[in-house]
C-alpha positions as CSV (number, residue, x, y, z in Angstrom):
1,M,-33.1,-25.7,-29.9
2,K,-30.3,-25.8,-32.7
3,F,-32.9,-25.8,-35.6
4,Q,-31.8,-24.1,-38.6
5,W,-33.4,-20.7,-38.7
6,I,-35.7,-21.5,-41.8
7,S,-36.9,-25.0,-40.6
8,K,-37.8,-23.4,-37.1
9,A,-39.6,-20.5,-38.6
10,I,-41.6,-22.6,-40.9
11,L,-42.4,-25.1,-38.0
12,L,-43.6,-22.3,-35.7
13,S,-45.8,-20.9,-38.3
14,L,-47.4,-24.2,-38.9
15,L,-47.9,-24.7,-35.2
16,C,-49.5,-21.2,-34.8
17,L,-51.9,-22.0,-37.7
18,I,-53.0,-25.6,-36.4
19,F,-52.8,-25.2,-32.6
20,G,-53.1,-21.4,-32.2
21,C,-49.6,-21.5,-30.6
22,S,-50.9,-22.6,-27.2
23,A,-47.9,-22.8,-24.7
24,A,-47.3,-23.6,-21.1
25,R,-47.2,-20.7,-18.6
26,V,-43.6,-19.3,-18.3
27,P,-42.7,-17.9,-15.0
28,N,-42.3,-14.1,-15.0
29,V,-38.7,-13.3,-15.3
30,N,-37.4,-9.9,-13.7
31,H,-34.4,-9.7,-15.9
32,N,-31.8,-6.7,-16.0
33,E,-32.1,-4.4,-19.0
34,F,-30.0,-5.3,-22.1
35,P,-27.0,-3.3,-22.7
36,A,-27.0,-0.3,-24.8
37,N,-26.2,-2.0,-28.1
38,C,-29.4,-3.9,-27.9
39,T,-31.7,-1.3,-26.2
40,S,-34.3,0.7,-28.2
41,E,-33.9,4.6,-27.5
42,K,-37.6,5.1,-28.1
43,E,-40.8,2.9,-27.3
44,T,-43.8,2.6,-29.6
45,R,-46.8,1.8,-27.8
46,V,-50.1,0.5,-29.4
47,Q,-53.0,0.4,-27.1
48,N,-56.6,-1.2,-27.0
49,S,-55.7,-3.3,-30.1
50,K,-56.7,-6.9,-30.3
51,E,-55.7,-7.9,-33.9
52,L,-52.6,-7.0,-35.6
53,P,-52.0,-7.3,-39.5
54,A,-49.5,-9.7,-40.8
55,C,-47.2,-7.0,-41.6
56,T,-46.8,-5.7,-38.1
57,P,-43.3,-4.1,-37.3
58,P,-41.4,-5.7,-34.4
59,S,-41.7,-2.5,-32.3
60,K,-45.4,-3.1,-32.0
61,L,-45.5,-6.9,-31.3
62,K,-45.1,-6.7,-27.5
63,D,-48.1,-4.7,-26.9
64,A,-50.2,-6.9,-28.8
65,G,-49.2,-9.6,-26.3
66,N,-50.7,-7.2,-23.5
67,A,-53.7,-5.9,-25.7
68,E,-56.4,-7.9,-24.1
69,G,-56.1,-6.2,-20.7
70,H,-52.7,-7.9,-19.5
71,T,-50.6,-5.2,-18.1
72,S,-48.2,-7.2,-16.3
73,G,-47.2,-10.9,-15.9
74,P,-47.2,-13.8,-18.4
75,L,-50.2,-14.7,-20.8
76,E,-51.9,-17.9,-20.2
77,N,-51.7,-18.4,-24.0
78,P,-49.4,-15.8,-25.5
79,R,-50.1,-15.1,-29.3
80,D,-47.0,-16.0,-31.4
81,Y,-46.6,-13.2,-34.3
82,R,-46.1,-14.1,-37.9
83,P,-43.1,-13.0,-40.0
84,V,-43.9,-9.8,-42.1
85,K,-45.2,-10.4,-45.5
86,K,-43.4,-7.5,-47.2
87,E,-39.7,-8.2,-46.5
88,P,-37.4,-5.2,-46.5
89,D,-35.4,-4.0,-49.5
90,G,-31.6,-3.4,-49.3
91,K,-28.9,-4.4,-47.0
92,Q,-29.3,-1.6,-44.5
93,D,-33.1,-2.1,-44.4
94,L,-32.5,-5.8,-43.7
95,L,-30.2,-5.1,-40.8
96,D,-32.4,-2.2,-39.3
97,T,-35.4,-4.6,-39.3
98,A,-33.2,-7.4,-37.5
99,L,-32.2,-4.7,-34.9
100,D,-35.9,-4.1,-34.4
101,Y,-36.6,-7.7,-33.8
102,C,-33.8,-7.8,-31.3
103,E,-35.4,-4.8,-29.4
104,A,-38.7,-6.6,-29.6
105,S,-37.3,-9.7,-28.0
106,Q,-35.9,-7.6,-25.2
107,E,-39.4,-6.3,-24.4
108,F,-40.9,-9.8,-24.6
109,W,-38.2,-11.1,-22.5
110,V,-38.5,-8.3,-19.9
111,E,-42.3,-9.3,-19.5
112,G,-41.7,-12.9,-19.2
113,Y,-42.7,-14.2,-22.8
114,L,-39.7,-16.4,-23.4
115,N,-40.9,-18.1,-26.5
116,K,-41.8,-15.0,-28.2
117,A,-38.5,-13.6,-27.3
118,I,-36.7,-16.5,-28.9
119,D,-38.9,-16.3,-31.9
120,A,-38.1,-12.7,-32.5
121,L,-34.4,-13.5,-32.4
122,D,-35.0,-16.4,-35.0
123,Q,-36.7,-13.7,-37.2
124,A,-33.7,-11.3,-36.7
125,Y,-31.2,-14.1,-37.5
126,G,-33.2,-14.9,-40.7
127,L,-32.9,-11.4,-41.9
128,I,-28.9,-11.0,-41.4
129,L,-28.5,-14.4,-43.2
130,K,-30.0,-12.6,-46.2
131,V,-27.3,-9.9,-46.2
132,D,-24.6,-10.2,-48.7
133,P,-21.9,-7.6,-47.3
134,E,-20.0,-8.1,-50.7
135,N,-16.7,-7.0,-48.9
136,D,-18.0,-3.8,-47.4
137,P,-16.5,-3.5,-44.2
138,E,-19.3,-1.5,-42.6
139,F,-21.9,-4.2,-43.6
140,I,-19.7,-7.1,-42.5
141,Q,-19.3,-5.4,-39.1
142,Q,-22.9,-4.7,-38.6
143,K,-23.7,-8.3,-39.7
144,E,-21.1,-9.8,-37.3
145,D,-22.3,-7.5,-34.3
146,L,-25.9,-8.6,-34.8
147,R,-25.0,-12.3,-35.0
148,F,-23.1,-11.9,-31.8
149,M,-25.6,-10.2,-30.2
150,I,-28.4,-12.7,-30.9
151,S,-26.1,-15.6,-29.8
152,K,-25.7,-13.9,-26.5
153,R,-29.2,-13.2,-26.0
154,I,-30.2,-16.9,-26.6
155,L,-27.7,-17.7,-23.9
156,E,-29.4,-15.5,-21.6
157,I,-33.0,-16.4,-22.4
158,H,-32.1,-20.2,-22.2
159,S,-30.4,-19.7,-18.8
160,S,-33.5,-18.1,-17.5
161,R,-35.7,-21.0,-18.4
162,Y,-33.7,-23.0,-15.7
163,T,-34.0,-20.5,-12.8
164,A,-34.9,-22.5,-9.6
165,V,-36.5,-20.1,-7.2
166,N,-40.0,-18.5,-8.2
167,G,-38.6,-17.4,-11.7
168,N,-35.6,-15.5,-10.3
169,H,-33.1,-15.2,-13.1
170,K,-30.4,-14.5,-10.4
171,A,-30.5,-18.2,-9.2
172,I,-27.6,-20.6,-10.2
173,P,-29.1,-23.5,-12.2
174,L,-28.1,-26.9,-10.5
175,I,-27.6,-29.2,-13.5
176,M,-26.3,-32.8,-13.0
177,N,-24.5,-34.3,-15.8
178,S,-21.4,-36.7,-16.4
179,H,-19.0,-33.7,-16.0
180,V,-20.6,-32.7,-12.5
181,K,-20.7,-36.4,-11.2
182,Q,-17.1,-36.8,-12.1
183,E,-16.1,-33.8,-10.0
184,I,-18.4,-35.1,-7.1
185,R,-16.3,-38.3,-7.3
186,N,-13.1,-36.5,-7.1
187,F,-14.2,-34.6,-3.9
188,Q,-15.4,-37.9,-2.4
189,G,-12.0,-39.6,-3.2
190,R,-8.6,-38.0,-3.4
191,E,-9.8,-34.2,-2.8
192,R,-11.8,-35.2,0.3
193,K,-9.3,-33.9,2.7
194,F,-9.1,-30.6,0.7
195,F,-12.9,-30.2,0.6
196,I,-13.3,-30.6,4.2
197,E,-10.6,-28.4,5.3
198,S,-11.8,-25.7,2.8
199,Y,-15.3,-26.0,4.4
200,K,-13.9,-25.5,7.8
201,R,-12.0,-22.3,6.8
202,A,-14.9,-20.9,5.1
203,G,-16.4,-20.2,8.4
204,K,-14.2,-17.3,9.1
205,Y,-15.4,-15.6,6.0
206,R,-18.5,-16.7,4.5
207,D,-21.0,-14.7,6.8
208,E,-19.6,-11.6,5.5
209,I,-19.3,-12.8,1.8
210,V,-23.1,-13.7,2.1
211,K,-24.0,-10.4,3.5
212,A,-22.2,-8.6,0.8
213,L,-23.7,-10.7,-2.0
214,K,-27.3,-10.1,-0.6
215,E,-26.6,-6.4,-0.7
216,A,-25.6,-6.7,-4.3
217,G,-28.5,-8.8,-5.4
218,L,-26.3,-11.9,-6.4
219,P,-26.9,-15.3,-5.6
220,E,-25.8,-16.6,-2.3
221,D,-24.4,-19.7,-3.7
222,L,-21.4,-17.7,-5.1
223,S,-20.2,-17.5,-1.4
224,W,-18.8,-21.1,-2.2
225,L,-16.8,-19.9,-5.1
226,P,-13.5,-19.1,-2.9
227,L,-13.7,-22.9,-2.0
228,I,-12.5,-24.1,-5.5
229,E,-10.6,-20.8,-6.2
230,S,-8.4,-20.9,-3.1
231,G,-9.7,-23.3,-0.4
232,F,-10.5,-20.3,1.5
233,K,-6.8,-19.6,1.9
234,V,-6.4,-15.7,2.4
235,K,-2.8,-16.0,1.0
236,A,-3.4,-18.6,-1.7
237,L,-1.1,-18.0,-4.6
238,S,-1.6,-19.5,-8.0
239,R,1.0,-20.3,-10.7
240,A,-0.6,-17.5,-12.7
241,R,0.2,-15.2,-9.9
242,A,-3.3,-14.7,-8.8
243,L,-3.7,-14.0,-5.2
244,G,-6.0,-14.1,-2.3
245,L,-9.5,-15.5,-1.5
246,W,-10.9,-14.7,-5.0
247,Q,-7.6,-15.3,-6.8
248,F,-7.2,-11.7,-8.6
249,I,-4.3,-11.3,-10.7
250,P,-2.8,-7.7,-10.3
251,S,-4.2,-6.2,-13.4
252,T,-7.8,-7.4,-12.7
253,G,-7.5,-6.4,-9.1
254,Y,-6.4,-2.9,-10.1
255,K,-9.3,-2.7,-12.6
256,F,-11.6,-3.2,-9.7
257,G,-10.2,-1.0,-7.0
258,L,-7.8,-3.3,-5.3
259,N,-4.5,-1.3,-4.5
260,R,-1.1,-2.6,-4.3
261,D,2.1,-0.8,-3.2
262,T,5.2,-1.3,-1.1
263,W,3.3,-2.1,2.2
264,I,-0.2,-3.4,1.4
265,D,-1.8,-5.9,-1.3
266,E,-5.6,-5.4,-1.0
267,R,-6.2,-8.7,-2.9
268,L,-5.3,-10.2,0.4
269,D,-8.0,-8.4,2.3
270,P,-11.2,-10.7,2.5
271,A,-13.7,-7.7,2.7
272,K,-12.0,-5.6,-0.1
273,S,-11.4,-8.5,-2.5
274,T,-15.0,-9.7,-2.0
275,A,-16.2,-6.3,-3.1
276,A,-14.1,-6.5,-6.1
277,A,-15.1,-10.0,-7.0
278,I,-18.9,-8.9,-6.6
279,S,-18.2,-5.8,-9.0
280,Y,-16.4,-8.3,-11.5
281,L,-19.4,-11.0,-11.4
282,Q,-21.9,-8.2,-12.0
283,E,-20.0,-7.0,-15.1
284,L,-19.6,-10.6,-16.4
285,H,-23.4,-11.3,-15.9
286,Q,-24.2,-8.1,-17.9
287,I,-21.9,-9.5,-20.7
288,F,-23.1,-13.1,-20.9
289,G,-26.4,-13.4,-18.9
290,D,-26.3,-16.9,-17.5
291,W,-24.2,-17.8,-14.5
292,T,-22.5,-21.0,-15.7
293,T,-20.8,-18.8,-18.6
294,V,-20.1,-16.1,-16.1
295,L,-18.2,-18.5,-14.0
296,A,-16.2,-19.9,-16.7
297,A,-15.3,-16.3,-17.7
298,Y,-14.3,-15.6,-14.0
299,N,-11.8,-18.3,-14.3
300,C,-10.1,-17.7,-17.7
301,G,-11.2,-14.1,-18.5
302,E,-14.2,-12.8,-20.6
303,G,-11.9,-12.5,-23.5
304,T,-11.4,-16.1,-23.8
305,V,-14.9,-16.9,-23.7
306,L,-16.1,-14.3,-26.1
307,Q,-13.5,-15.4,-28.6
308,K,-14.8,-18.9,-28.4
309,I,-18.4,-17.8,-28.8
310,R,-17.4,-15.6,-32.0
311,R,-15.7,-18.6,-33.6
312,Q,-18.7,-20.9,-33.1
313,K,-19.9,-22.8,-36.3
314,I,-23.4,-23.4,-35.4
315,N,-26.0,-20.7,-35.5
316,Y,-25.8,-19.8,-31.8
317,L,-25.1,-21.5,-28.5
318,D,-28.0,-22.4,-26.5
319,N,-26.4,-22.8,-23.2
320,F,-23.0,-23.2,-21.5
321,W,-22.7,-26.9,-22.3
322,D,-22.5,-26.1,-25.9
323,L,-19.4,-24.1,-25.0
324,Y,-17.9,-26.6,-22.5
325,E,-16.0,-28.7,-25.2
326,K,-14.4,-25.5,-26.6
327,L,-13.0,-24.1,-23.5
328,P,-9.4,-24.9,-22.0
329,R,-9.5,-28.0,-19.8
330,E,-8.9,-26.2,-16.5
331,T,-11.7,-23.6,-17.2
332,A,-14.2,-26.4,-18.6
333,R,-13.7,-28.2,-15.3
334,Y,-14.3,-25.1,-13.2
335,V,-18.0,-24.9,-13.8
336,P,-18.8,-28.6,-12.9
337,R,-16.4,-28.4,-10.1
338,F,-18.4,-25.4,-8.7
339,L,-21.9,-27.2,-9.4
340,A,-20.3,-30.3,-7.6
341,T,-19.4,-28.1,-4.5
342,L,-23.0,-27.0,-4.3
343,Y,-24.6,-30.4,-4.4
344,I,-22.3,-31.6,-1.6
345,I,-22.9,-28.6,0.4
346,K,-26.7,-28.8,0.1
347,D,-26.7,-32.5,1.1
348,P,-23.3,-33.8,2.4
349,E,-24.9,-37.0,3.8
350,K,-26.1,-38.2,0.4
351,Y,-22.6,-38.0,-0.8
352,G,-20.9,-39.5,2.2
353,I,-18.9,-36.5,3.3
354,A,-18.8,-35.6,7.1
355,L,-18.1,-31.6,6.8
356,G,-18.0,-31.0,10.8
357,E,-18.2,-27.7,12.2
358,P,-16.7,-24.6,10.4
359,D,-14.5,-22.3,12.1
360,R,-15.9,-19.2,13.9
361,P,-15.3,-15.8,12.5
362,V,-12.9,-13.6,14.7
363,P,-14.8,-10.4,15.7
364,Y,-12.6,-7.3,15.6
365,E,-12.6,-3.6,15.9
366,V,-10.6,-1.0,13.9
367,V,-8.2,1.4,15.3
368,T,-6.3,4.1,13.2
369,V,-2.7,4.6,13.9
370,D,-0.6,7.5,12.5
371,K,2.8,6.0,12.5
372,Q,4.5,3.2,11.1
373,V,4.4,0.1,13.4
374,H,5.2,-3.5,13.3
375,L,2.3,-5.8,14.1
376,K,4.6,-7.9,16.4
377,A,5.2,-4.7,18.5
378,V,1.5,-4.0,18.7
379,A,0.8,-7.5,19.7
380,D,3.3,-7.4,22.5
381,K,1.5,-4.4,23.8
382,L,-1.8,-6.0,23.6
383,D,-0.7,-9.2,25.2
384,I,-2.0,-11.3,22.3
385,P,-0.1,-13.8,20.0
386,A,1.4,-11.8,16.9
387,K,0.0,-14.6,14.8
388,E,-3.7,-13.7,15.7
389,L,-3.0,-9.8,14.7
390,I,-1.4,-10.8,11.5
391,E,-4.4,-12.9,10.4
392,L,-6.6,-10.0,11.2
393,N,-4.5,-7.8,8.9
394,P,-3.4,-10.1,6.0
395,E,-3.3,-7.2,3.4
396,L,-0.1,-5.9,5.1
397,R,2.6,-7.4,3.1
398,Y,5.4,-7.2,5.6
399,S,3.4,-7.2,8.8
400,V,4.1,-3.5,8.9
401,T,1.6,-0.6,8.7
402,P,2.1,2.0,5.8
403,D,3.9,5.1,6.4
404,T,0.6,7.0,6.4
405,A,-2.5,6.7,8.6
406,Y,-3.8,3.2,8.5
407,A,-6.8,1.4,10.2
408,I,-5.5,-1.7,11.8
409,K,-7.8,-4.4,12.8
410,V,-7.5,-5.7,16.4
411,P,-9.6,-8.4,18.4
412,R,-12.6,-7.0,19.9
413,G,-12.2,-5.3,23.3
414,K,-8.4,-4.6,22.6
415,G,-9.2,-1.2,20.6
416,E,-9.1,1.1,23.8
417,I,-6.1,-0.6,25.1
418,L,-4.1,0.1,21.8
419,L,-5.2,3.6,21.9
420,A,-3.9,4.0,25.5
421,R,-0.6,2.4,24.6
422,I,0.1,3.5,21.1
423,A,2.6,6.2,22.3
424,D,4.8,3.2,24.0
425,I,4.9,1.3,20.6
426,P,8.2,2.3,19.0
427,E,7.9,3.6,15.5
428,W,9.3,1.1,12.8
429,S,12.0,2.1,10.4
430,P,13.0,0.0,7.5
431,P,16.3,-1.8,7.5
432,Q,19.1,-0.6,5.4
433,K,19.4,-2.3,2.0
434,A,20.8,-5.8,2.1
435,Y,22.4,-5.5,-1.2
436,V,24.8,-3.4,-3.6
437,Y,25.0,-3.2,-7.3
438,H,28.1,-4.3,-9.3
439,K,28.8,-3.5,-13.0
440,V,30.5,-6.6,-14.4
441,R,34.1,-5.9,-15.7
442,K,35.9,-7.8,-18.5
443,G,37.4,-11.0,-17.3
444,E,35.2,-11.1,-14.0
445,T,33.4,-14.4,-13.0
446,L,30.6,-15.1,-10.5
447,S,33.1,-16.6,-8.2
448,L,35.5,-13.5,-8.4
449,I,32.6,-11.3,-7.8
450,S,31.2,-13.4,-4.8
451,L,34.6,-13.5,-3.2
452,K,34.9,-9.7,-3.5
453,Y,31.7,-9.0,-1.6
454,H,32.1,-12.0,0.7
455,T,28.8,-13.6,-0.3
456,S,28.2,-16.9,-2.5
457,V,27.7,-17.7,-6.2
458,R,24.2,-19.1,-5.3
459,N,23.1,-16.0,-3.6
460,I,24.0,-13.8,-6.6
461,I,22.4,-16.3,-9.0
462,W,19.1,-16.1,-6.8
463,A,19.0,-12.3,-6.6
464,N,19.5,-11.8,-10.3
465,N,17.3,-14.8,-11.4
466,I,20.5,-16.2,-13.3
467,H,19.5,-19.5,-15.1
468,K,23.0,-20.2,-16.2
469,K,25.8,-20.0,-13.7
470,H,28.4,-19.0,-16.3
471,F,26.5,-16.5,-18.3
472,I,27.3,-13.1,-17.4
473,K,28.4,-10.3,-19.7
474,T,30.6,-7.2,-19.5
475,G,28.7,-4.2,-18.6
476,Q,26.0,-6.2,-17.0
477,I,24.6,-4.8,-13.6
478,L,24.3,-7.4,-10.9
479,K,22.4,-7.0,-7.6
480,I,24.7,-8.4,-4.9
481,P,23.4,-9.6,-1.5
482,V,25.6,-8.6,1.2
483,V,23.9,-9.5,4.3
484,S,23.5,-13.4,5.1
485,R,24.1,-15.6,8.1
486,R,27.7,-15.6,7.8
487,T,28.5,-11.9,6.6
488,Q,31.8,-10.7,7.8
489,K,33.9,-7.4,7.4
490,V,34.9,-7.0,3.6
491,P,38.3,-5.3,3.1
492,A,38.6,-2.7,0.4
493,K,40.6,-3.8,-2.6
494,H,44.4,-4.6,-2.1
495,A,44.3,-4.7,1.6
496,A,43.8,-1.0,2.7
497,S,46.4,0.8,4.6
498,L,46.5,4.4,6.2
499,H,49.1,7.2,5.6
500,D,48.8,10.0,8.1
501,G,45.2,8.9,8.9
502,K,44.2,9.1,5.0
503,Y,43.4,6.3,2.6
504,I,43.7,6.8,-1.1
505,V,41.0,5.3,-3.2
506,R,41.8,2.6,-5.6
507,K,40.2,1.0,-8.7
508,G,37.4,-1.2,-7.5
509,D,36.9,0.5,-4.3
510,S,33.4,2.0,-3.0
511,L,32.6,4.1,0.0
512,W,30.7,1.4,1.4
513,L,33.7,-1.3,1.2
514,I,36.1,1.2,2.6
515,A,33.6,1.8,5.7
516,R,33.4,-1.8,6.1
517,N,37.2,-2.3,5.9
518,F,37.8,0.3,8.6
519,N,34.9,-0.6,10.9
520,T,33.2,2.6,10.3
521,T,30.0,3.8,8.4
522,T,29.6,5.7,5.2
523,K,27.7,8.3,6.9
524,E,30.8,8.9,9.2
525,L,33.2,9.0,6.2
526,C,31.0,11.6,4.4
527,R,30.9,13.7,7.6
528,L,34.8,13.6,8.0
529,N,35.4,14.2,4.1
530,N,32.6,16.7,3.5
531,L,31.1,14.3,0.8
532,S,27.9,15.4,-0.8
533,S,27.5,11.9,-2.4
534,T,29.0,8.4,-2.3
535,R,30.6,8.8,-5.7
536,L,34.5,8.2,-5.5
537,H,37.4,8.5,-8.2
538,V,40.8,6.7,-8.1
539,G,43.5,8.5,-6.3
540,Q,41.0,10.4,-4.1
541,Q,42.1,10.8,-0.5
542,L,39.7,10.1,2.4
543,K,40.2,11.1,6.0
544,I,39.8,8.1,8.4
545,T,40.5,8.5,12.0
546,N,40.2,6.3,15.0
547,V,40.0,3.1,13.0
548,K,41.9,-0.2,12.8
549,P,42.3,-1.8,9.6
550,L,42.4,-5.7,9.2
551,T,45.7,-7.4,10.1
552,K,47.6,-9.8,7.7
553,S,46.6,-12.7,9.9
554,E,42.9,-11.7,9.4
555,K,43.1,-12.1,5.6
556,K,41.9,-15.0,3.8
557,T,43.7,-17.8,2.0
558,T,42.1,-19.0,-1.1
559,Y,42.2,-21.9,-3.5
560,L,41.5,-22.0,-7.3
561,V,39.3,-24.8,-8.3
562,K,41.0,-27.0,-10.9
563,P,39.3,-29.5,-13.3
564,G,38.7,-32.8,-11.5
565,D,38.6,-31.1,-8.1
566,N,35.8,-32.1,-5.4
567,P,35.3,-30.4,-1.9
568,S,36.4,-33.6,-0.1
569,E,39.8,-33.7,-1.8
570,I,40.4,-29.9,-1.4
571,A,39.6,-30.3,2.5
572,K,42.1,-32.9,2.9
573,K,44.7,-31.2,0.7
574,H,44.6,-28.4,3.1
575,H,44.2,-30.2,6.3
576,M,40.8,-29.2,7.2
577,S,37.5,-30.9,7.8
578,L,34.8,-30.9,5.0
579,S,32.3,-29.3,7.1
580,K,34.5,-26.4,7.8
581,L,35.2,-25.9,4.1
582,L,31.7,-25.8,3.3
583,S,30.8,-23.7,6.2
584,I,33.4,-20.9,5.5
585,N,32.4,-20.9,1.6
586,D,28.6,-21.1,2.4
587,L,28.2,-24.3,0.6
588,D,26.0,-27.3,1.0
589,I,26.7,-30.9,0.6
590,G,25.0,-30.9,-2.8
591,S,26.5,-27.7,-4.0
592,T,28.5,-27.8,-7.3
593,I,31.9,-26.3,-7.6
594,Y,33.5,-25.8,-11.0
595,P,36.9,-24.8,-12.5
596,G,38.0,-21.3,-12.0
597,Q,36.0,-20.9,-8.8
598,L,37.8,-19.5,-5.8
599,L,37.3,-21.2,-2.3
600,V,38.4,-19.8,1.0
601,I,40.4,-22.3,2.9
602,S,41.5,-20.3,6.1
603,N,41.0,-17.0,7.7
């Protein structure tokens, strides 16, 4: 189908003259309307006409096909039209006439006259080739838009030729080629376990997905798309940060109504993400028209596919496999991988794969709770495993309901029990922050900062995503983790002491550190000193009562690491075991120490 437009037009004209353009019956295709940029705003009808003059305009061509009493359905021998004898004058006339041919092609396609629809597009393409824009931006844009429109329509019409079920354009064409065969071999070999396990997990979700696809009028085969997207793992996360059964990135998820906040991520909810995926697939089908190209666009984004189509050097692409070699490798594999999945699912015995029985969906009911509760506490009251309740509510990021009314899913039969016991479930409150912020001062190192806050260099690096241990700069704000397995009381700077029950604030102190040192809380210090904020200044006196500061024996002895030192030698030098040295410094056997680092060697 990739003839040059001139050769094809001449060939078709000769065939019309010699053979009367006899063609095989084409199944009637009930296709969606074209987008607005290719849809005529007015319809011109010519009734009771059996012959058309050679100069018949495109707007009247469709009705000629039905002139002999055919009001619907395909013609036995649809009459092909001839190009107009009088060609339009001027650039704008050529472009306008080309658009008329596009509109005529649409009408032919809707009625099922696929050959005539393609011929109309050939005529349109021939006209735009005659337009010389001469660096006029307006004509350049019009010509490019028409060229792209014609290319896209050819893809859509070609795909409708391969429909499998009674001419339904919404069926996915099952094509077997070398690319599909290779993916089948992959599933038969190294990916066999993945395929079987994914098929088993599909049982939990596929019934609801199929139901939603039917309601939307989309092919049921699309219900197997999550198998290659996520292996039907609800919490699957890709390297591109795509999440959930349908692998939505945050921006695309948000575009199709999937909310994400502190407490929930609707990309993880099977029902909500399925609805979003259906909306996305419908939008892509309106753009591309054939399901193979839609699947490629679902994987890499419509922008990438449209860019490849715009950059084509042939007249236009007849089907997805013309586009295949131009796509990124991962995306190019995506379509044959999906087709291979359909072949195996439809006939697993043929391909030597025993799929077994899929998992059964878990029936559930919904109960609205008005307070913030942890799923574990709810599970305890319902006498069910917490894991079961968490699996029913995967969109809850921390297994905690939001701080607003929320519809929680519980196993069938447990709804009334939850309503009866909801008052006995304690309201959940978030834990205090496990970190403080520190502004780096001149001369400070990660080792000194970690010692000050009694954490480890590794924890600070992890919390701040630092790639180079020695790279911090003056003025940088660091997030300091202060809660860990070995968190101990951290004294305020310079071993705090009390004078008449009061403490004088020194450089480097914070209200939090002072409270930790004297075994009290920041809230209590604020109450005793009538503080409206935690901001302090050097020399400020704070009232502190009924507290006991750390004694000298509780202070730490430290060692400054020198070049050539290693943990084993340091432990021997200070008469302690290596395991103790590593333990009190929150180090592992494989941890690296470096000159200038401070190690605690005794309490």
